[in-house]
C-alpha positions as CSV (number, residue, x, y, z in Angstrom):
1,L,-2.4,91.6,3.0
2,V,-3.6,88.2,1.9
3,V,-7.2,89.3,2.2
4,L,-6.6,92.3,0.0
5,G,-4.6,90.3,-2.6
6,S,-7.2,87.5,-2.8
7,S,-10.1,89.9,-3.0
8,L,-8.4,91.9,-5.8
9,S,-7.6,88.8,-7.8
10,L,-11.1,87.5,-7.5
11,L,-12.5,90.9,-8.6
12,A,-9.9,91.0,-11.5
13,A,-11.0,87.5,-12.6
14,V,-14.7,88.5,-12.5
15,G,-13.9,91.7,-14.4
16,I,-12.0,89.9,-17.1
17,G,-14.8,87.4,-17.4
18,I,-17.4,90.1,-17.8
19,F,-15.3,91.9,-20.4
20,L,-14.8,88.7,-22.4
21,A,-18.5,87.7,-22.0
22,Y,-19.8,91.0,-23.3
23,R,-17.1,92.1,-25.8
24,K,-15.5,89.1,-27.2
25,L,-17.8,86.1,-26.8
26,E,-19.4,86.2,-30.2
27,I,-15.9,86.5,-31.8
28,M,-14.7,83.5,-29.8
29,E,-17.8,81.5,-30.7
30,S,-17.3,82.3,-34.4
31,H,-13.8,80.9,-34.2
32,L,-15.3,77.6,-33.0
33,S,-18.3,77.4,-35.4
34,N,-17.8,73.7,-36.3
35,C,-17.8,72.6,-32.6
36,R,-21.0,70.9,-31.6
37,F,-20.3,71.7,-28.0
38,I,-20.2,75.4,-28.6
39,A,-23.1,75.4,-31.0
40,C,-25.3,73.6,-28.5
41,H,-24.4,76.0,-25.7
42,S,-24.8,79.1,-27.8
43,H,-28.3,78.0,-28.9
44,Y,-29.4,76.8,-25.4
45,W,-28.2,79.8,-23.4
46,G,-29.4,83.3,-24.2
47,S,-27.8,86.7,-23.6
48,S,-28.5,87.5,-20.0
49,P,-25.4,88.1,-17.8
50,R,-25.6,84.6,-16.3
51,E,-26.2,82.9,-19.6
52,R,-23.3,84.8,-21.3
53,M,-21.0,83.6,-18.5
54,A,-22.2,80.0,-19.1
55,R,-21.4,80.3,-22.8
56,L,-17.9,81.7,-21.9
57,V,-17.3,78.7,-19.6
58,A,-18.3,76.4,-22.5
59,V,-15.7,78.1,-24.7
60,Y,-13.1,77.8,-22.0
61,V,-13.9,74.1,-21.5
62,A,-13.4,73.5,-25.2
63,I,-10.1,75.3,-25.2
64,A,-8.8,73.9,-21.9
65,L,-9.6,70.3,-22.6
66,P,-9.2,69.8,-26.3
67,K,-8.0,66.1,-26.4
68,L,-10.8,65.0,-24.0
69,N,-13.5,66.8,-25.9
70,A,-12.1,65.6,-29.3
71,R,-12.3,62.0,-28.0
72,R,-15.9,62.6,-27.1
73,G,-16.5,64.0,-30.6
74,I,-18.0,67.3,-29.5
75,I,-15.3,69.7,-30.8
76,D,-13.4,70.1,-34.0
77,L,-9.7,69.7,-32.9
78,P,-8.1,71.6,-35.8
79,Q,-10.4,74.5,-35.2
80,V,-9.6,74.5,-31.5
81,Q,-5.9,74.4,-32.2
82,A,-6.3,77.3,-34.6
83,F,-8.1,79.4,-31.9
84,P,-6.3,82.8,-31.5
85,R,-3.5,82.7,-29.0
86,S,-4.6,86.1,-27.4
87,F,-8.0,84.7,-26.5
88,K,-6.4,81.5,-25.1
89,I,-4.1,83.6,-22.9
90,A,-7.0,85.7,-21.7
91,L,-9.2,82.7,-20.8
92,H,-6.3,80.8,-19.0
93,G,-5.3,84.0,-17.3
94,M,-8.8,84.7,-16.0
95,S,-9.0,81.1,-14.6
96,L,-5.6,81.2,-13.0
97,I,-6.2,84.6,-11.4
98,G,-9.5,83.3,-10.1
99,V,-8.0,80.2,-8.7
100,A,-5.2,82.1,-6.9
101,G,-7.8,84.4,-5.4
102,A,-9.9,81.5,-4.2
103,I,-6.9,79.8,-2.7
104,G,-6.0,83.0,-0.8
105,A,-9.6,83.5,0.4
106,G,-9.8,79.8,1.5
107,T,-6.5,80.2,3.4
108,V,-7.7,83.3,5.2
109,Y,-11.1,81.7,6.0
110,F,-9.7,78.5,7.3
111,A,-6.6,80.1,9.0
112,D,-8.1,79.4,12.5
113,Q,-8.6,75.7,11.8
114,L,-5.0,75.5,10.4
115,N,-3.5,77.2,13.5
116,M,-1.5,79.7,11.4
């Protein structure tokens, strides 16, 4: 049961990531147009699947760690705070579902060493 749940949550996280990377990435990047961090990553990375996921991760890092990135001077804090709530929820949800799946997969993989 844990194997099935962790596998499904990992697949769901990857599916949400692919959807966001291919359908919503440009919209998210346009909401963060004044952030040097996002501008640098969007110019450096292209549009292959791996590169789009790297750009999506850059957007998530800007959203997930706003105060740290603002202190470093690489994001525009008011623009990050004005980022649409629906995109924030989708990005955080994708990450939490992926972490839950990874914890479940790690628990199943190391169950013999933990004597469960």
